[in-house]
C-alpha positions as CSV (number, residue, x, y, z in Angstrom):
1,X,-19.4,-74.2,-43.4
2,X,-22.6,-74.7,-45.4
3,X,-22.6,-75.6,-49.2
4,X,-25.5,-74.7,-50.9
5,X,-25.5,-76.6,-54.1
6,X,-27.9,-76.1,-57.0
7,X,-28.1,-78.5,-59.5
8,X,-29.4,-77.6,-63.1
9,X,-30.4,-79.7,-66.1
10,X,-30.2,-77.4,-69.3
11,X,-31.5,-78.4,-72.7
12,X,-28.8,-78.5,-75.4
13,X,-30.4,-75.7,-77.3
14,X,-29.6,-73.2,-74.5
15,X,-26.5,-74.5,-73.0
16,X,-23.9,-72.3,-74.0
17,X,-26.0,-69.2,-73.5
18,X,-26.7,-70.6,-70.1
19,X,-23.2,-71.1,-69.2
20,X,-22.1,-67.5,-70.2
21,X,-25.0,-66.1,-68.4
22,X,-24.5,-67.9,-65.2
23,X,-20.6,-67.1,-65.2
24,X,-20.9,-63.3,-66.3
25,X,-24.3,-62.4,-64.5
26,X,-26.2,-64.8,-62.1
27,X,-23.3,-66.4,-60.2
28,X,-21.8,-62.7,-59.7
29,X,-25.2,-61.3,-59.0
30,X,-25.5,-64.2,-55.9
31,X,-21.9,-63.6,-54.8
32,X,-22.6,-59.7,-54.5
33,X,-25.0,-60.3,-51.8
34,X,-22.1,-60.8,-49.4
35,X,-23.6,-64.1,-48.0
36,X,-21.3,-66.5,-49.8
37,X,-17.6,-67.0,-49.5
38,X,-17.1,-68.8,-52.7
39,X,-18.5,-70.3,-55.3
40,X,-18.0,-72.8,-58.2
41,X,-19.7,-74.3,-61.4
42,X,-19.2,-78.0,-61.9
43,X,-20.3,-80.3,-64.8
44,X,-22.0,-83.5,-63.7
45,X,-20.6,-86.4,-65.1
46,X,-22.8,-89.3,-65.7
47,X,-22.2,-92.1,-68.3
48,X,-25.0,-91.9,-70.9
49,X,-25.9,-88.4,-69.9
50,X,-25.9,-85.6,-72.5
51,X,-23.2,-83.4,-70.5
52,X,-26.1,-80.9,-69.8
53,X,-26.3,-81.2,-66.0
54,X,-24.4,-78.8,-63.6
55,X,-23.9,-78.3,-60.1
56,X,-23.3,-74.9,-58.7
57,X,-21.9,-74.9,-55.3
58,X,-22.0,-71.7,-53.1
59,X,-20.2,-71.9,-49.7
60,X,-21.3,-69.8,-46.4
61,X,-20.2,-69.7,-42.9
62,X,-23.4,-71.0,-41.5
63,X,-27.1,-72.0,-41.7
64,X,-27.8,-68.4,-40.4
65,X,-26.2,-66.7,-43.3
66,X,-28.1,-69.3,-45.8
67,X,-31.2,-68.5,-44.1
68,X,-30.5,-64.5,-44.8
69,X,-29.8,-65.5,-48.4
70,X,-33.2,-67.3,-48.7
71,X,-35.2,-64.6,-47.1
72,X,-33.7,-61.7,-48.7
73,X,-32.1,-62.5,-52.1
74,X,-33.0,-66.0,-53.2
75,X,-36.6,-65.5,-54.6
76,X,-35.7,-62.7,-56.8
77,X,-32.4,-64.3,-58.3
78,X,-34.2,-67.6,-58.8
79,X,-37.1,-65.8,-60.7
80,X,-34.6,-64.0,-63.0
81,X,-33.3,-67.5,-63.9
82,X,-37.0,-68.8,-64.3
83,X,-37.7,-65.9,-66.4
84,X,-35.0,-66.4,-68.7
85,X,-34.8,-69.8,-69.2
86,X,-38.2,-71.2,-68.0
87,X,-38.4,-75.0,-68.4
88,X,-35.3,-75.3,-70.4
89,X,-33.0,-75.3,-67.3
90,X,-34.8,-77.1,-64.4
91,X,-33.0,-76.7,-60.9
92,X,-33.0,-78.5,-57.6
93,X,-31.3,-77.6,-54.6
94,X,-29.2,-79.4,-51.8
95,X,-27.6,-78.5,-48.6
96,X,-24.5,-80.2,-47.2
97,X,-22.7,-79.3,-44.1
98,X,-18.9,-79.4,-44.3
99,X,-17.5,-81.9,-41.3
100,X,-14.1,-81.6,-42.0
101,X,-11.8,-80.5,-44.9
102,X,-8.2,-82.3,-45.6
């Protein structure tokens, strides 16, 4: 299993709108691609942080599936996010491979 993690730092002024949009629009659109098996949105907890950093974890079966998402869907979906929030929501992406679940 592969976890495609998108960490987003969100300005306070848009936090509530961003959370609603992610839950009601963006994450459902990503899941509708059929590539990912599940997703979750998490708040990153860092002492002294503003509580405005979130990590969205999307799980897929393989790197081949992730590559399909990146080639066919990622650019358009990421552009929608940038068009709506610009520099008020800055994202970076990481990949993780699940070795074993307990």
